[in-house]
C-alpha positions in Angstrom: -4.0 -18.9 -6.1 -7.3 -17.9 -4.7 -9.3 -15.1 -6.1 -9.3 -13.8 -2.3 -5.8 -13.2 -2.4 -5.8 -11.4 -5.8 -8.6 -9.1 -3.9 -5.8 -8.7 -1.4 -3.2 -7.6 -3.6 -5.5 -5.2 -5.4 -6.2 -3.6 -2.0 -2.8 -3.3 -1.1 -1.9 -1.9 -4.2 -4.8 0.7 -4.5 -4.1 1.9 -1.1 -0.4 2.5 -2.1 -1.1 4.1 -5.3 -3.7 6.3 -3.5 -1.2 7.3 -0.9 1.2 7.8 -4.0 -1.3 10.0 -5.8 -2.2 12.0 -2.9 1.6 12.7 -2.5 2.0 13.8 -6.2 -1.5 15.9 -5.6 0.4 17.8 -2.7 3.2 18.4 -4.6 1.8 19.5 -7.8 -1.6 20.6 -7.0 -3.1 19.0 -10.1 -6.3 18.1 -9.4 -6.3 14.9 -11.7 -4.0 13.2 -8.9 -6.5 14.2 -6.3 -9.3 12.6 -8.2 -7.3 9.4 -8.9 -6.6 9.4 -5.2 -10.5 9.7 -4.5 -11.0 6.9 -7.0 -8.4 4.7 -5.5 -9.4 5.3 -2.0 -13.1 4.4 -2.8 -12.4 0.9 -4.6 -9.7 -0.2 -1.9 -12.5 -1.1 0.9 -14.4 -3.0 -1.7 -11.3 -5.1 -2.6 -10.4 -5.4 1.4 -14.1 -6.4 2.1 -13.8 -9.3 -0.7 -10.4 -10.6 0.7 -11.6 -10.5 4.1 -14.7 -12.7 3.3 -12.3 -16.1 3.2 -8.9 -14.7 4.5 -8.4 -14.1 8.1 -8.3 -10.3 9.3 -4.9 -10.8 10.9 -3.7 -12.2 7.7 -5.0 -9.3 5.5 -4.0 -6.2 7.8 -0.6 -8.0 8.2 0.1 -8.0 4.3 -1.5 -4.2 4.5 1.6 -3.1 6.1 3.5 -3.8 2.8 2.0 -0.6 1.5 4.2 1.4 3.3 7.1 -0.2 1.3 5.3 0.4 -1.9 4.8 3.8 -1.2 8.2 4.5 -0.4 9.7 2.8 -3.4 7.4 4.7 -5.6 8.4 7.9 -3.9 11.9 7.3 -4.1 11.6 6.2 -8.0 9.1 8.5 -9.4 9.5 11.6 -6.8 13.1 11.5 -6.4 12.7 11.6 -2.4 15.7 11.3 -0.2 15.2 8.0 1.9 16.9 8.6 5.4 19.0 5.5 6.7 16.7 5.1 9.8 13.9 4.5 7.1 15.8 1.2 5.8 15.8 -0.1 9.3 12.2 0.5 9.4 11.7 -1.5 6.2 13.7 -4.2 7.5 11.6 -4.6 10.6 8.6 -4.6 8.4 9.8 -7.2 6.2 11.1 -9.2 9.1 7.7 -8.9 10.9 5.8 -10.0 7.8 8.1 -13.0 7.4 8.1 -14.1 11.2 4.3 -13.5 11.3 4.1 -15.9 8.4 5.8 -18.8 10.0 
């Protein structure tokens, strides 16, 4: 596996975790989550830039769509959010889109 794909993975997960911690902050108003959000959103562009050095932009941003799924499942598991059935349809479309684009 290329180092650039590791940077892409970090970019995806730091984006998702930043969004998740912002949700935690908005619910709890605890500034530790706010500061975590800021830190993650500062390092995310660095990882994206490193990934974009060797990976085409269309591939990077196609995989970035997976952050939505990560945030969704983190929110379901750790925040006990209810997920509507329409949302599952959207999840299926995102996964199918990533798979079809990869073909």
